[in-house]
N, C-alpha and C positions, 0 to 999 in steps of 0.2 A: 844498752845500744837499742837503738831504735830499727825503723824497719828500713832505712836507707843503709843501716851498718849489716844488716842482716843480708841485702840484699849483694852487696860488695863482698860479705865471704861468701855467697854462693858463686857470684861470677869469678873470684879467685880461685875459689876449688876446682870452679869446672875447667877453668885455664889450666891449672896442673893437674887434673887428670886427664885431661882428652888432648891437649895441645903440646905440653911440655914431653920433648923426645929426650931431653939430657939424662946424666945420671950423676949423681953425688955420690960420692962413697960414703957407705952407712946409712944413706936416705932415700927410701923409696918416694918418689914424689906424687906417683899417681896414689899412691895411701894417702901421701896427705893431703892432696887434692879433695880424695873422698872424706876425710873427717872434717875436712874444711866445710865441704859442702853440706853434712850432716849438722856440725855445729850453727849453719846459718839456717838450716830448715827449723832447726830446735827452737833458736832464739827468735826468727819470724813468727812460729807458732806460740811462743810466750808474749812477744810483743803484741799481738792480733788478741791475745784473749784479755791483758791488762789493755788495751785501749778500749775492746769491748764491755770489762767491766765498768772503765771511767763515763761511757757515754749512757749507762743504764742509771748513773745514779741521778735522786731527786734531792732538792733544795725546797725548804719551806720558810719561809720570811713571816715573821710574828713580828706586826709593828703594835707598841704599845703606848696607845697615846695618855697622856696626864695633863691635866691643864682645867681651863672654866672652861669647859664644852657645854655643859649641863647645868641644870639646876643645883644647887648646893646640897649636898645631903644633911640633914639634921642629926646633933650628935644623939649617942644614944645614952639612956639615962641608967 
């Protein structure tokens, strides 16, 4: 889940927690909204931490050239 999914989970949770006044038997929609918002916050934090770790990596490129670029090396005896 990326940043977009986390924000969507936050929005759906906020709508359920604060805007919906209907009730379903045996389901508290306000609590479901709070749970969705909490899961969205946790997912957003995990996504941002993982994203920041990816930007801190460094890559080294080693180029090894072989060929007749210099004088020949005399054979050892």
